[in-house]
C-alpha positions in Angstrom: -6.1 29.1 -5.7 -7.3 26.3 -3.5 -6.0 23.6 -5.8 -2.6 25.3 -5.9 -2.3 25.4 -2.1 -3.1 21.7 -2.0 -0.7 20.7 -4.8 2.5 20.2 -2.6 0.6 17.8 -0.4 -0.9 16.0 -3.4 2.6 15.6 -4.9 4.0 14.2 -1.7 0.9 11.9 -1.4 1.7 10.4 -4.7 5.3 10.0 -3.7 4.2 8.4 -0.4 2.0 5.8 -2.0 4.8 5.0 -4.4 7.3 4.8 -1.6 5.0 2.3 0.3 4.8 0.2 -2.8 8.6 0.2 -3.1 8.9 -0.6 0.6 6.9 -3.8 0.1 9.3 -5.0 -2.5 12.6 -3.8 -0.9 11.5 -5.1 2.5 11.4 -8.6 1.3 13.8 -8.8 -1.6 16.7 -6.5 -0.6 17.7 -8.4 2.5 20.4 -11.0 3.0 21.2 -14.1 4.8 22.7 -14.0 8.2 26.2 -14.0 6.7 25.4 -10.7 5.0 25.2 -12.2 1.5 22.6 -10.3 -0.5 19.8 -12.2 -2.1 18.1 -9.7 -4.4 16.0 -12.3 -6.3 14.8 -14.2 -3.3 11.5 -13.3 -1.6 11.9 -15.4 1.5 14.9 -16.9 3.4 15.9 -20.5 2.7 14.7 -21.3 6.3 11.1 -20.2 5.6 8.4 -22.8 6.1 7.8 -25.0 3.1 4.0 -24.8 3.4 2.2 -22.6 0.9 1.4 -19.1 2.2 -2.2 -18.0 2.4 -3.7 -15.7 -0.2 -3.3 -12.0 0.6 -6.1 -10.6 2.7 -8.8 -8.6 1.0 -8.6 -5.3 2.8 -11.1 -2.5 3.1 -11.3 0.6 5.4 -14.0 2.5 7.2 -13.1 6.0 8.1 -14.8 8.8 10.0 -16.5 11.8 8.5 -14.0 14.6 9.0 -15.0 18.3 8.7 -13.6 19.9 5.5 -12.3 16.6 4.0 -13.8 15.2 0.8 -13.0 11.9 -0.9 -10.5 12.3 -3.8 -11.8 11.2 -7.2 -8.2 10.7 -8.3 -6.3 8.8 -5.7 -2.6 7.9 -6.5 -3.5 4.2 -6.9 -6.5 1.9 -6.5 -5.0 0.7 -3.2 -5.3 4.1 -1.7 -8.4 5.9 -0.2 -7.5 9.6 -0.2 -9.3 12.4 1.6 -8.4 16.1 0.9 -9.0 19.4 2.7 -8.4 22.3 0.3 -8.7 24.9 3.1 -6.0 23.3 5.2 -4.1 21.9 2.2 -4.0 18.6 4.1 -4.5 15.0 3.0 -5.3 11.7 4.7 -4.5 8.4 3.0 -5.7 4.9 4.0 -3.5 2.4 2.1 -2.7 -1.2 1.6 -0.1 -3.1 -0.5 0.3 -6.8 -1.0 3.5 -8.2 0.4 5.1 -11.7 0.4 5.8 -13.6 3.6 9.4 -12.7 4.1 10.0 -15.2 6.8 10.8 -12.5 9.4 8.8 -11.2 12.3 6.3 -8.5 11.7 8.0 -6.0 13.9 11.2 -6.2 11.9 9.3 -6.3 8.6 7.4 -3.1 9.6 10.6 -1.2 10.6 12.2 -2.3 7.3 9.2 -1.1 5.3 9.4 2.3 7.1 13.1 2.6 6.4 12.6 1.8 2.7 9.6 4.1 2.4 11.3 7.1 4.0 14.4 6.5 1.8 12.2 6.4 -1.3 10.5 9.7 -0.3 13.8 11.5 -0.7 14.3 14.8 1.3 12.7 13.8 4.6 13.8 13.7 8.2 12.3 11.4 10.8 11.5 13.3 14.0 9.7 10.6 16.0 8.7 6.9 16.1 6.3 5.2 18.6 4.4 2.0 19.0 0.7 2.5 18.3 -2.2 0.6 16.9 -4.7 0.5 14.0 -8.3 -0.3 14.9 -9.4 -3.4 13.1 -12.3 -5.8 13.2 -9.9 -8.5 14.5 -8.8 -6.2 17.4 -6.2 -3.5 17.9 -3.5 -4.1 15.2 -0.1 -3.3 16.6 1.7 -0.8 14.4 4.4 1.8 14.2 3.7 5.5 14.1 6.4 7.7 12.4 6.6 11.5 12.3 8.5 13.0 9.3 9.5 16.5 8.1 9.4 16.6 4.3 9.6 18.9 1.4 7.7 19.1 -1.9 9.1 21.7 -4.2 9.4 24.9 -2.1 6.8 23.7 0.5 7.8 22.2 3.8 5.4 19.5 5.0 4.7 17.5 8.2 3.9 13.8 7.7 2.4 11.1 10.0 2.6 7.5 8.9 1.0 4.7 10.9 2.2 1.4 9.3 2.0 -2.4 9.9 3.4 -5.2 7.8 1.4 -8.4 8.4 3.0 -11.6 7.0 0.1 -13.7 8.0 -2.2 -11.5 6.0 0.4 -10.6 3.3 -0.4 -6.9 3.4 1.3 -3.7 4.4 -1.4 -1.4 5.7 -1.2 2.2 6.8 -2.7 5.6 7.5 -0.9 8.7 6.2 -1.5 12.3 7.0 0.2 15.2 5.2 -0.1 18.9 6.1 2.0 22.1 5.6 4.6 22.4 8.3 3.1 23.6 11.6 -0.5 23.0 10.7 -0.9 19.2 11.4 -3.3 18.9 14.3 -2.2 16.0 16.5 -5.6 15.8 18.2 -7.4 15.6 14.9 -4.9 12.9 13.7 -5.6 10.8 16.9 -9.3 11.2 16.4 -9.1 10.2 12.8 -7.1 7.1 13.6 -9.4 6.1 16.4 -12.4 6.5 14.1 -11.1 4.2 11.4 -11.7 0.4 11.1 -9.6 -1.9 9.1 -11.4 -4.9 7.7 -10.0 -8.2 6.3 -6.9 -8.7 8.4 -6.4 -11.3 11.2 -3.2 -10.1 12.9 -3.1 -8.2 16.2 0.1 -8.2 18.1 3.6 -8.1 16.5 
């Protein structure tokens, strides 16, 4: 019974990790030049610096112990740390995906990744977007927090996504929280985010 109640969140969690992977590709390859000409096979604008980009950062996460949550033995991908609460049917994800340096500022890159990720998720509605930060060992990493209303099968779900694209580190990092509609605890989300630490990145401000 418990596994059944958690299934919609797990299904959406798989979709979310896939959507973030798609977002990293679309965010850099689906854009165009200033005249609107699409450049689907180009990973950086022609005006990008000629110097070679650094290697992608090696990213790890520390996360707080959270009552009722256990580490999933079967996360969607090896770039996702997933915590599950069967009683609440809720999931946390700490995720990272490698991205190319797209030659655009990180604020624009982050917003583009959000748009692509939410589009890839399908039946979702954005209900809020705010500036926030991810704690990292380099300092507070400026990020974008998005609130979504989603559906998985017949189940309606609330989703929080805290994302940041860092061209300097060549990674898209994020924290995702998924719960049945009306049960996502904002105070618990804030405490979880505050208790995490991202390791391996160098960026701070946008």
